[in-house]
Backbone as a printed PyTorch tensor [residue, N CA C, xyz], in Angstrom:
tensor([[[ 16.8080,  -4.8010,  -0.5300],
         [ 17.5240,  -3.5000,  -1.2870],
         [ 18.9670,  -2.8890,  -0.2660]],

        [[ 19.2200,  -1.9670,  -1.2840],
         [ 20.3380,  -1.4070,  -1.0150],
         [ 20.2320,   0.3380,   0.2090]],

        [[ 20.0960,   0.5870,   0.7650],
         [ 20.0690,   1.6880,   1.7740],
         [ 20.5200,   2.9260,   1.3050]],

        [[ 20.4140,   3.4840,  -0.0850],
         [ 21.2930,   4.1250,  -0.7530],
         [ 20.1190,   5.9150,  -0.9300]],

        [[ 20.9580,   6.6300,  -1.0920],
         [ 19.7390,   8.0150,  -1.2550],
         [ 18.5320,   8.1050,  -1.0510]],

        [[ 18.2380,   7.3080,  -2.6190],
         [ 16.8550,   7.3000,  -3.7810],
         [ 15.9080,   6.4410,  -2.4540]],

        [[ 16.6560,   5.9710,  -2.2090],
         [ 15.7530,   4.0700,  -1.2950],
         [ 15.9210,   5.2530,  -0.2040]],

        [[ 16.0990,   6.2110,   0.7080],
         [ 15.9270,   6.4380,   2.0510],
         [ 14.9140,   7.7280,   1.4800]],

        [[ 15.0140,   7.9190,   0.5790],
         [ 14.2160,   9.6370,   0.6230],
         [ 12.9000,   8.6620,   0.4600]],

        [[ 12.5530,   7.5780,  -0.3060],
         [ 11.2270,   7.6920,  -0.8490],
         [ 10.7040,   6.7860,   0.1640]],

        [[ 11.0380,   6.1230,   1.3260],
         [ 10.8770,   5.8640,   2.8570],
         [  9.9510,   6.6880,   2.9430]],

        [[ 11.4610,   7.8830,   3.6330],
         [ 11.3350,   8.8980,   4.2990],
         [  9.8860,   9.4050,   3.8650]],

        [[  9.6890,  10.3700,   2.5690],
         [  8.4670,  10.8770,   1.8480],
         [  7.4120,  10.0470,   1.5480]],

        [[  7.4330,   9.2410,   0.8200],
         [  6.2860,   8.9910,   0.1100],
         [  6.0830,   7.5140,   1.4890]],

        [[  6.4160,   6.6920,   2.2430],
         [  5.7290,   5.6210,   2.2140],
         [  5.4640,   5.7800,   4.2330]],

        [[  6.8600,   7.1850,   4.7800],
         [  6.5950,   7.8400,   5.7770],
         [  5.4110,   8.7580,   6.3190]],

        [[  5.3050,   9.6490,   5.4440],
         [  5.1550,  11.1400,   5.3350],
         [  3.7110,  10.9830,   4.2340]],

        [[  3.7110,  10.0280,   3.3050],
         [  2.1410,  10.1110,   2.2290],
         [  2.2290,  10.9970,   1.5940]],

        [[  3.6260,  11.4690,   1.0380],
         [  3.5970,  12.6820,  -0.3990],
         [  4.0190,  12.1030,  -1.6420]],

        [[  3.9800,  12.6290,  -2.9090],
         [  3.8120,  12.0400,  -3.9780],
         [  5.3650,  11.6970,  -4.7030]],

        [[  5.9030,  11.2120,  -5.7630],
         [  6.0090,  10.5850,  -6.0650],
         [  8.0190,  11.8640,  -6.8590]],

        [[  6.8140,  13.2390,  -7.4560],
         [  6.9750,  14.0140,  -7.8220],
         [  8.3840,  15.0750,  -7.0350]],

        [[  7.3840,  15.0110,  -5.4650],
         [  8.7250,  15.5160,  -4.2390],
         [  9.3500,  15.2990,  -3.6390]],

        [[  9.5600,  13.6690,  -4.2600],
         [ 10.6780,  13.0070,  -3.8030],
         [ 11.9970,  13.2500,  -4.8580]],

        [[ 11.0720,  13.6260,  -5.6620],
         [ 12.1130,  14.0050,  -7.0390],
         [ 12.8200,  15.9110,  -6.8950]],

        [[ 11.9650,  16.0570,  -6.8440],
         [ 12.4210,  17.4560,  -6.4180],
         [ 13.9380,  17.8940,  -4.8630]],

        [[ 13.2550,  17.3460,  -4.0880],
         [ 14.2350,  16.9320,  -2.4470],
         [ 15.3000,  15.9840,  -3.5080]],

        [[ 15.8540,  15.2260,  -4.2330],
         [ 16.4930,  15.0340,  -4.5750],
         [ 17.1570,  15.7670,  -5.7440]],

        [[ 17.1670,  16.4680,  -6.4150],
         [ 17.5050,  17.7050,  -7.6110],
         [ 18.1930,  18.5650,  -6.2810]],

        [[ 17.2210,  19.2160,  -5.5340],
         [ 17.6520,  20.0590,  -5.0890],
         [ 18.7420,  19.5920,  -3.8460]],

        [[ 18.7820,  18.8760,  -3.3420],
         [ 19.4670,  18.4720,  -1.7430],
         [ 20.8060,  18.2910,  -3.1250]],

        [[ 20.5820,  17.2110,  -3.3290],
         [ 21.3500,  16.2300,  -3.9550],
         [ 21.9070,  16.3740,  -5.7110]],

        [[ 21.3560,  16.8480,  -6.1660],
         [ 22.0680,  17.3470,  -7.4750],
         [ 21.6800,  16.2810,  -8.1240]],

        [[ 20.5250,  15.0780,  -8.0490],
         [ 20.2390,  14.3410,  -8.6260],
         [ 18.7920,  13.8950,  -9.3640]],

        [[ 19.3280,  13.5650, -10.7810],
         [ 18.2490,  13.7160, -11.6070],
         [ 17.5990,  11.9540, -11.5320]],

        [[ 16.2390,  12.2310, -10.9440],
         [ 15.5790,  10.9900, -11.2050],
         [ 14.5660,  11.2660, -12.0000]],

        [[ 14.0070,  10.7110, -12.6390],
         [ 13.2660,   9.9810, -13.3990],
         [ 12.2240,   9.6190, -12.9240]],

        [[ 10.9690,   9.9570, -13.3770],
         [  9.8500,   9.9340, -12.3500],
         [  9.2320,   8.5150, -12.6480]],

        [[  9.6780,   7.9560, -13.7360],
         [  9.8350,   6.5200, -14.1330],
         [ 10.7690,   5.3680, -12.9080]],

        [[ 11.2990,   5.8620, -12.7840],
         [ 12.7030,   5.5410, -12.1060],
         [ 12.3070,   4.9450, -10.5770]],

        [[ 11.8570,   6.3840,  -9.9880],
         [ 11.3070,   6.4480,  -8.7400],
         [ 10.2730,   5.2390,  -8.3330]],

        [[  8.8690,   5.2020,  -9.3350],
         [  8.5080,   4.7890,  -9.2120],
         [  8.6630,   2.9650,  -9.4650]],

        [[  9.4020,   2.6680, -10.2740],
         [  9.6850,   1.3250,  -9.9890],
         [ 10.4600,   0.5830,  -8.9930]],

        [[ 11.0480,   2.1310,  -8.5780],
         [ 12.1070,   1.7550,  -7.0220],
         [ 11.2730,   1.5360,  -5.8960]],

        [[  9.7040,   2.7090,  -6.0980],
         [  9.4550,   2.2190,  -4.9580],
         [  8.3790,   1.0950,  -4.7610]],

        [[  8.1910,   0.3510,  -6.2350],
         [  7.1710,  -1.1340,  -6.2850],
         [  8.4120,  -1.7960,  -5.7750]],

        [[  9.2530,  -2.4650,  -5.6640],
         [ 10.4070,  -3.4320,  -5.5800],
         [ 10.3970,  -3.1080,  -4.0900]],

        [[ 11.0910,  -1.9410,  -3.2090],
         [ 10.3490,  -1.2330,  -2.1470],
         [  9.5420,  -1.8560,  -1.6880]],

        [[  8.5860,  -1.7640,  -1.9420],
         [  7.2790,  -2.1520,  -1.2020],
         [  7.3570,  -3.8540,  -1.4620]],

        [[  7.2620,  -4.3880,  -2.7430],
         [  7.5340,  -5.6130,  -2.4110],
         [  8.6330,  -6.4500,  -1.8520]],

        [[  9.5610,  -5.6760,  -0.9630],
         [ 10.9740,  -6.2240,   0.0640],
         [  9.4960,  -6.4950,   0.8660]],

        [[  9.1700,  -5.0740,   1.1810],
         [  8.6040,  -5.2260,   2.4860],
         [  8.2940,  -6.2240,   2.6460]],

        [[  6.4740,  -7.0790,   2.0090],
         [  5.7440,  -7.2760,   1.8890],
         [  6.3290,  -9.0480,   2.1610]],

        [[  7.4790,  -9.0480,   1.5170],
         [  8.2410, -10.4220,   1.6930],
         [  8.3310, -10.2490,   3.1400]],

        [[  9.2570,  -9.3350,   3.4980],
         [  9.5440,  -9.1490,   4.6540],
         [  8.2600,  -8.9830,   5.9650]],

        [[  7.4420,  -8.9550,   5.6310],
         [  6.8690,  -9.2320,   6.6930],
         [  5.8680, -10.1680,   6.4140]]])
């Protein structure tokens, strides 16, 4: 998966720190002015977890 801002934020906040998707959504909105829908973040996270399982 591409290492874009959304993917990096998901890896940092959800996978590493164990935070919720709404906190990632707020971070992206405040820092980068990116309006990411919760459903989009959820699907990105699922795809990210699938690729990590495939590598491991």
